[in-house]
C-alpha positions as CSV (number, residue, x, y, z in Angstrom):
1,M,-22.5,19.6,35.8
2,T,-18.8,19.2,35.2
3,A,-17.5,20.9,32.1
4,P,-15.7,18.7,29.5
5,L,-11.9,18.8,29.6
6,L,-12.0,18.2,25.8
7,S,-15.0,19.2,23.6
8,I,-15.1,18.5,19.9
9,E,-18.0,20.1,17.9
10,N,-19.0,19.4,14.3
11,L,-15.4,18.6,13.4
12,R,-14.5,18.0,9.7
13,A,-11.1,17.2,8.4
14,A,-9.8,16.0,5.0
15,Y,-6.8,14.8,3.1
16,G,-7.0,16.7,-0.1
17,K,-10.5,16.1,-1.5
18,I,-11.0,13.0,0.7
19,E,-13.1,13.9,3.8
20,A,-12.0,11.7,6.7
21,L,-14.1,13.4,9.4
22,K,-17.6,14.5,8.5
23,G,-18.9,16.4,11.5
24,V,-17.7,14.6,14.7
25,D,-19.1,15.6,18.1
26,L,-17.3,14.2,21.2
27,D,-16.6,15.2,24.7
28,I,-14.4,13.9,27.5
29,K,-14.9,15.0,31.2
30,P,-12.0,15.3,33.6
31,G,-11.0,11.9,35.0
32,E,-12.7,9.8,32.3
33,I,-11.4,7.1,30.1
34,V,-13.2,7.4,26.7
35,A,-12.8,4.8,24.0
36,L,-13.2,5.4,20.3
37,I,-13.8,2.3,18.3
38,G,-14.3,1.6,14.7
39,A,-13.0,-0.3,11.7
40,N,-9.9,0.5,9.7
41,G,-10.3,3.7,7.7
42,A,-13.2,4.9,9.9
43,G,-11.2,8.1,10.8
44,K,-10.1,7.3,14.3
45,S,-6.4,8.2,13.9
46,T,-7.4,11.2,11.8
47,L,-9.4,12.5,14.8
48,M,-6.4,12.0,17.1
49,M,-4.1,13.8,14.7
50,T,-6.6,16.7,14.1
51,I,-6.7,17.3,17.9
52,F,-3.0,17.9,17.6
53,G,-3.4,20.2,14.5
54,K,-2.3,17.8,11.7
55,P,-4.4,17.8,9.6
56,R,-6.1,21.1,10.3
57,A,-9.8,21.0,10.9
58,K,-11.8,22.3,7.9
59,T,-14.7,23.3,10.1
60,G,-15.8,22.8,13.7
61,R,-14.1,23.5,17.0
62,I,-11.7,21.7,19.4
63,V,-11.9,23.1,22.9
64,F,-9.5,22.0,25.6
65,D,-10.0,23.2,29.2
66,G,-12.2,26.1,28.0
67,V,-9.7,27.2,25.3
68,D,-10.4,26.9,21.6
69,I,-7.3,25.2,20.2
70,T,-8.7,24.5,16.7
71,D,-6.1,26.7,15.0
72,T,-3.3,26.4,17.6
73,P,0.1,25.3,16.2
74,T,1.0,21.7,17.0
75,H,4.1,22.6,19.1
76,Q,2.0,24.8,21.3
77,I,-0.7,22.1,21.8
78,A,2.1,19.8,23.0
79,R,2.8,22.3,25.8
80,M,-0.9,22.5,26.9
81,S,-1.0,19.4,29.0
82,I,-2.1,17.2,26.1
83,A,0.2,14.3,25.2
84,Q,-0.1,11.6,22.5
85,S,1.2,8.1,22.1
86,P,0.8,7.6,18.4
87,E,-0.1,4.6,16.3
88,G,3.1,2.8,15.4
89,R,4.9,4.0,18.6
90,R,7.4,6.3,16.7
91,I,10.1,6.1,19.3
92,F,13.6,7.3,18.6
93,Q,15.3,4.0,17.5
94,R,18.9,5.1,18.0
95,M,18.3,6.8,21.4
96,S,18.3,5.0,24.6
97,V,15.2,4.4,26.8
98,A,16.5,7.2,29.0
99,E,17.0,9.6,26.1
100,N,13.5,8.8,24.7
101,L,12.0,9.6,28.1
102,Q,13.9,12.8,28.3
103,M,12.5,13.9,24.9
104,G,9.1,13.5,26.4
105,A,10.0,15.6,29.5
106,D,11.4,18.3,27.2
107,A,7.8,18.8,25.8
108,G,6.5,19.8,29.2
109,N,7.2,22.7,31.6
110,S,8.4,20.7,34.6
111,T,10.9,21.4,37.3
112,D,13.8,19.0,37.8
113,A,12.0,17.5,40.9
114,E,8.8,17.1,39.0
115,R,10.6,15.3,36.1
116,A,12.3,13.0,38.6
117,A,9.0,12.1,40.2
118,V,7.3,11.4,36.9
119,L,10.3,9.4,35.7
120,E,10.0,7.2,38.8
121,R,6.3,6.8,38.2
122,V,6.9,5.7,34.6
123,L,9.5,3.2,35.6
124,T,7.3,1.8,38.4
125,L,4.4,1.4,36.0
126,F,6.7,-0.2,33.4
127,P,9.5,-2.1,35.2
128,R,10.8,-3.4,31.9
129,L,11.9,0.2,31.0
130,R,13.9,0.3,34.2
131,E,15.6,-2.9,33.2
132,R,16.3,-1.6,29.7
133,Y,17.1,2.0,30.7
134,S,20.4,2.2,28.9
135,Q,19.4,0.2,25.8
136,R,18.6,1.8,22.5
137,G,14.9,2.0,21.7
138,G,15.4,0.0,18.5
139,T,16.6,-3.1,20.4
140,L,13.4,-3.3,22.5
141,S,10.6,-5.8,21.8
142,G,7.3,-4.4,20.3
143,G,5.7,-4.5,23.7
144,E,8.6,-2.7,25.4
145,Q,8.5,-0.1,22.6
146,Q,4.8,0.5,23.3
147,M,5.6,1.0,27.0
148,L,8.3,3.4,26.0
149,A,6.0,5.4,23.8
150,I,3.4,5.7,26.5
151,G,6.1,6.5,29.1
152,R,7.5,9.2,26.8
153,A,4.0,10.8,26.6
154,L,3.6,10.7,30.4
155,M,6.9,12.5,31.0
156,S,5.3,15.8,30.0
157,R,2.8,15.4,32.9
158,P,-0.3,15.6,30.7
159,R,-3.9,16.2,31.9
160,L,-5.1,14.4,28.8
161,L,-3.4,11.4,27.2
162,L,-4.3,10.4,23.7
163,L,-3.5,6.7,23.0
164,D,-3.7,5.5,19.4
165,E,-3.9,1.7,19.1
166,P,-1.8,0.8,22.1
167,S,-2.4,-3.0,21.7
168,L,-1.7,-3.2,18.0
169,G,0.5,-6.2,17.2
170,L,1.1,-7.1,20.8
171,A,0.8,-10.5,22.6
172,P,-2.1,-10.9,24.9
173,L,0.0,-10.8,28.1
174,I,1.7,-7.5,27.1
175,T,-1.7,-6.1,26.1
176,R,-3.1,-6.8,29.5
177,Q,-0.1,-5.2,31.2
178,I,-0.5,-2.0,29.2
179,F,-4.3,-1.8,29.9
180,E,-3.7,-2.4,33.6
181,A,-1.2,0.5,33.5
182,I,-3.7,2.8,31.8
183,R,-6.3,1.8,34.4
184,A,-3.9,2.6,37.2
185,L,-3.0,6.0,35.7
186,N,-6.7,6.9,35.6
187,K,-7.6,5.6,39.1
188,Q,-4.5,6.5,41.0
189,D,-3.3,9.7,39.1
190,G,-6.7,10.9,37.9
191,L,-5.4,11.0,34.3
192,T,-8.0,11.6,31.6
193,V,-7.6,9.3,28.6
194,L,-8.9,9.1,25.0
195,I,-8.1,5.7,23.6
196,V,-8.5,4.6,20.0
197,E,-8.6,0.8,19.7
198,Q,-9.6,-1.9,17.3
199,N,-9.8,-4.3,20.2
200,A,-13.2,-3.1,21.2
201,N,-13.6,-5.8,23.9
202,H,-10.6,-4.5,25.9
203,A,-11.3,-0.8,25.2
204,L,-14.9,-0.8,26.2
205,R,-14.2,-2.8,29.4
206,L,-11.6,-0.2,30.3
207,A,-13.6,2.9,29.4
208,H,-16.2,4.8,31.3
209,R,-17.8,5.8,28.0
210,G,-17.3,5.1,24.3
211,Y,-18.1,6.3,20.8
212,V,-18.4,4.3,17.6
213,L,-16.9,6.0,14.5
214,V,-18.1,4.8,11.1
215,N,-16.9,6.5,7.9
216,G,-16.0,9.7,9.6
217,L,-19.3,9.9,11.6
218,I,-20.2,9.1,15.2
219,T,-23.0,6.5,15.0
220,M,-23.3,5.4,18.6
221,S,-22.2,6.4,22.1
222,G,-22.8,5.3,25.6
223,S,-21.1,3.8,28.6
224,G,-18.6,1.1,27.9
225,A,-21.0,-1.5,29.3
226,E,-23.9,-0.2,27.2
227,L,-21.9,-0.4,24.0
228,L,-20.6,-3.9,24.9
229,A,-24.2,-5.0,25.2
230,R,-25.4,-3.6,21.9
231,P,-26.0,-6.4,19.4
232,E,-24.7,-4.3,16.5
233,V,-21.5,-3.5,18.3
234,R,-21.0,-7.1,19.2
235,A,-21.6,-8.2,15.6
236,A,-19.4,-5.6,14.0
237,Y,-16.5,-5.5,16.5
238,L,-16.6,-8.5,18.9
239,E,-18.0,-11.6,17.5
240,G,-15.4,-13.4,15.5
241,G,-13.1,-10.4,16.0
242,R,-9.8,-10.0,17.8
243,K,-10.1,-10.7,21.5
244,V,-7.4,-11.0,24.2
């Protein structure tokens, strides 16, 4: 059996006295896309941030590629082949597209040739970034900024990509383009992806497996197709919900 690339065991995390994660167990095998769905406030973004060390786990373990990273400083985690495209994009508004991408490359340990190859891959996946290459990040549309945030994360040549709400606030056409790029990265490049999404329909159709997070606890898991077929998932996250 293939060992998980990422394994999370009985993870608890809190903001002060408010416990956001209450004993989460989750694993991702190499080459998988795993979706994490749940309502606002369920703890999805907290899980993403805890993997990166902010906030720190109160209890439990986070193991990446066989190494316990639970207490590893954030700046070291960023150099361990894990990259994150955070909720809200958080690009550098005053920097150009080129400079934003360079910031992502600086987080990795790549040669000049490797950086050039990854840059070309990013610009091929997101042609709009090639067109806007010299523009400041703050002048881009919301969809272009999301492409830039993902592209910046890819520049470090990660083995595991964490995507937090990549479709938030985007038009349906742009959302489809971004999800198609994620699928291509997984199929063609073998990239392992953990995606947090409120758009359960898109996320579960994209994912090999999924987890449902409710009030800091995993309540369901299964293949993307299995979760899409569950009446309780459809009632809570699909029927009458946001679809694109």
